[in-house]
C-alpha positions in Angstrom: 98.2 55.3 21.6 96.7 58.5 22.1 94.2 57.2 24.3 97.0 55.4 26.3 99.1 58.6 26.8 95.8 60.6 27.8 95.1 57.9 30.4 98.6 57.8 31.7 98.8 61.8 32.0 95.3 61.6 33.7 96.6 58.8 36.3 99.5 61.0 36.9 97.3 64.2 37.4 94.8 62.4 39.7 98.0 61.0 41.7 99.5 64.4 41.9 96.0 66.1 43.4 96.1 63.0 45.7 99.6 63.9 46.8 98.5 67.6 47.1 95.5 66.7 49.3 97.3 64.3 51.4 100.0 67.3 52.0 97.3 69.7 52.8 95.9 67.4 55.2 99.3 66.8 57.2 99.8 70.7 57.2 96.4 71.3 58.4 96.9 68.6 61.4 100.3 70.4 62.1 99.0 73.8 62.1 96.0 72.8 64.6 98.7 71.5 66.9 100.9 74.5 66.4 98.1 76.7 67.2 96.8 75.0 70.0 96.0 77.4 73.2 96.8 74.6 75.5 100.2 73.1 74.4 101.3 75.1 71.4 102.6 78.5 70.2 99.2 79.8 70.3 99.4 79.2 74.2 102.4 80.8 74.5 101.3 83.9 72.5 97.9 84.1 74.6 99.9 84.0 77.8 102.4 86.7 76.6 99.7 88.9 75.7 97.8 88.7 78.6 101.3 89.5 80.6 101.7 92.5 78.3 98.3 93.7 79.0 99.4 93.2 82.9 102.6 95.0 82.7 101.0 97.9 80.6 98.3 98.5 83.1 101.0 98.3 86.0 103.3 100.8 84.0 100.4 103.2 83.6 99.8 103.2 87.5 103.6 103.5 88.3 103.6 106.5 85.4 100.6 108.0 87.4 102.0 107.5 91.0 105.4 109.0 89.9 103.7 112.1 88.4 101.8 112.5 91.8 105.0 112.2 93.5 106.7 114.6 91.4 104.0 117.1 91.9 104.2 116.7 95.5 107.8 117.2 95.8 107.8 120.0 93.5 105.1 121.9 95.8 107.0 120.9 99.0 110.1 122.1 97.4 108.6 125.4 96.9 107.6 125.7 100.5 110.7 124.8 101.9 112.8 127.5 99.5 110.0 130.2 100.6 110.6 128.9 104.4 114.1 129.2 104.0 114.3 132.5 102.6 111.7 133.9 105.4 114.4 132.4 108.0 117.0 134.0 106.1 115.2 137.4 106.4 114.5 136.7 110.3 118.3 136.0 110.7 119.2 139.0 109.0 117.0 141.3 110.7 118.3 139.6 114.1 121.7 141.1 113.1 120.0 144.4 113.2 119.1 144.0 117.0 121.2 145.7 119.5 123.3 143.4 122.0 122.1 143.8 125.5 123.3 142.5 128.7 121.2 139.3 130.1 118.3 140.6 132.2 118.1 139.4 136.1 115.2 137.1 135.1 117.4 135.6 132.2 120.1 135.0 134.6 117.8 133.4 137.2 116.3 130.8 134.4 120.2 129.9 133.5 120.7 129.1 137.2 117.3 127.2 137.9 118.2 125.1 134.5 121.9 124.4 135.8 120.4 123.4 139.2 117.8 121.0 137.5 120.6 119.6 135.1 123.0 118.9 138.2 120.0 117.6 140.3 119.4 115.0 137.2 123.3 114.0 137.1 122.8 113.0 140.6 119.7 111.1 140.7 119.6 107.2 140.1 116.9 107.7 137.9 116.3 110.4 135.2 114.3 113.5 136.6 111.3 113.1 134.3 110.7 109.6 133.4 107.8 108.0 131.5 106.1 105.0 132.3 104.6 104.7 128.8 106.7 102.4 126.3 107.5 104.2 123.1 106.5 102.9 119.8 104.1 100.2 121.2 
């Protein structure tokens, strides 16, 4: 009787081992399909990884361009502030000049400008026209 029980336990143990082996084979096939680089999740992960790399490179280039633009803008703002302070100083110094009557030369120029403007308004075409097209 001992031998029968030993034989039954050996058969059950062998059947269990065969079942486990069959289960492992099925899992291995499923895992292969799951990690397949063309159709499975492995392919999706590979594509997403490549896209992340591309986006990282693009982001680095955008950061570099933004830093350069910020530096340029900072320099230009500094130059504009310096120019504005110079202009303010010039305007302040103009207030210190004595007011004088227009010179005869300035009156002649003003009369000539008025005559040219009047002649241009009366003419059918502008006084100074260009035959060249703008922007082309």
